N, C-alpha and C positions, 0 to 999 in steps of 0.2 A: 574633809571626809568625802563629800560629794565629788570633788575634783579628782581625788585619787581613785574613787570608784569608776568614774568616767574613763580614766586612763586605762584602768585594768580591762574594762569592757572594750575599749578601743583596740587594745592589743589582741584580745580574744576574738573580736570580730575580724580583725585583720588576719588572724590565723586560720579562719575557716577556708579550707583549700577548695574553692568551688570548682576549679578546673580539674583537679584530681578526682573529686567526687562525681562530677558529671561524666567524665570518661569511664570511671569505675562502674557507675550505675548503668551506663548505656552500652558499654562494650566488654566490661569485665577486666579491662587492661589497666595497667599502671602507666599513666602518661609520662612519668619520670623515666620509663624505660624506652621511650621513643623520641625521635627527633632530637631536640636540644636538651631534653631531660627536664625542661622547665614546666611548672604547673600553670603558667599564665596563658592568656587568651591566644597569643601568637602560636605557641606550640600546640595548643589544643586545636586551633584552626588547621594547622599543617598536618596534624596526625589523625584527627578525628572528623573534621568537617566544619562547614560554615556554621551550622546551627549551634553546635556545641561551643565553637569559638566565640560567636556573638553572645551567647548566653553567659559564658565565662566572663567576657569583657563587661557586660552590663552588671552582673552580680558583683564583680570586684570593684567597679566604680561605685555601686550602691553601698557596699560596706564601708568604703572610704568616706562617702558623704554622711552616712548614718552615724559613724563614729564621731565626727566633728560636730554634727548637729546635736547629738545627744549630750556631748560635753558642754555645748553652749546652753542647752536647757538646764543642765545641772549646776552651771556656774554663773548664770545670769549673763550669758553671751560674753564672758571674759575672753578677750582676744589671746591672752597668753596661754590660758589653759586649752583653748580650742586649737592653738598652734601646736601645743604639746600632744594633743589627741591626734593631730595629723601625722606627727612623727610616730606615735604609738601604733596607729593602724598600719602604717607602712612597715614598721618593724615587725608587727605581727604577721604580715604577709610574707616578708622576706625570711623571717626566722620563726615559723609557726611551731608551737609546742606540740601540736597534734601530729606533725610529720617529722618529729625529732629535729626541728629547727632547719629543715631543708625545704626552703620555700622558693618563691618567685622573685621577680625583679621589682615588683611594687609599682609599676607604671600606672596601672588602672586604679589602684588604691590611691596613688598620688593624685590622679585626675579627680577622683571623687572627693577626696579630702579638701583639695584646694578649690574645687568648684563650690563647695559650701563656704569656705573661708574667704576667698578672694576671687569671685567669679569673673570679673573683667580681666584681670591679669592672666587668669587661667585661659580664658578665651583667646587672648593674644598669643600665648605660647602654643596653644593648639593649632593656630594658623601656621605658626612656624613649623610645627610637627608635620602637618598635612603637606605643606609646600615642599619641605625637605624630603619627606618620605616619597612623595610623588616624583620628585626629581631624581633621587638616588635609588629608590626602591629598597632602601634599607630601613626597616622599622627601628632597628637599634640606634642608628645614627640620628633619626628624627627624635627619638625619645631622649637621647643623651643631650642633644642641643636644646631641645625644648625645656627639659628639666634644668639645664644650666642657665637658661635665660630667665627662668621664673623669678629669682630674687630681684633682678633688674626691673622686670615688668611690675612686680609688686611695689617696689619703691617708687618707680616713675608714675604709676597710675593711681595708686591709693595713698601713698605717703603714710603707711601705718606705723604703729609703735615698733620700736626696734626689735622687740621679741618676735614679731611676726616676720620681719625681714630675716632675722636669724634663723627661724624655723624654715623659711624658704631656702636659705643657703644649705642647711643641713639636709633638707629633703632632696635638693638637687644633688648634693654630694653623695647621698645614699644611692640614688638612681645611677649615677656615674660609677660608683663602686660596684654595684651589682652587675654592671655591664662591662666589667674589665675584660672578660674573655671575648666579648663582642668587639671591644676596642682592638684587641690583639688581632682578631680575624679581619677587621676592617683594614688595619695596617698591612696585613699580609695579602689582602685582596681575595680572601676566601669566605667572606661573610655571605650568608644566604640572602637572596633577593626575595622580596615579598610579591606574592600573587594571591589576590582574593579568590581566585579560582581554584585554590588548592583543594584537592579531594572533592567532596560533594557537599 
């Protein structure tokens, strides 16, 4: 019962659309009607400014961490249930009931969830993300490659139970799936480049 409750909470936490709420509260606009139409930190940064973008990023990371941490408290730090909570919070962000299941790409929730679950492998893939993004100036490409390498990093660094590796594979697959339009634009050479100086 506690485990199921934790998963439900994880999904609902993931579904809190911080980017949408911050933009709505500060500007009155719907962030989904601007830029890429995404509710995540990158689109908030590009369309609303640095402060809102950074706040969205930190809040989305925080909800991912909290969801997994809470599941651990409810289940005695059971790795299987905590892995399930990581998937649940990412699913909540990507398909939030509060926004009629039109959510974001779950990268920040992914970071928060796996920061709680496997911090060293997560740090390794974040290095990959930073290096690749700095080189190509494509956040989407950095996110896709980093998420795709998480299962290998988890296996090589921590040698966890198979359920944790399986959850890492599913997490990476969800990130790649949510970036399918970005992949098409990368292939076409029309993907937006990142500049932290966007707006103000």
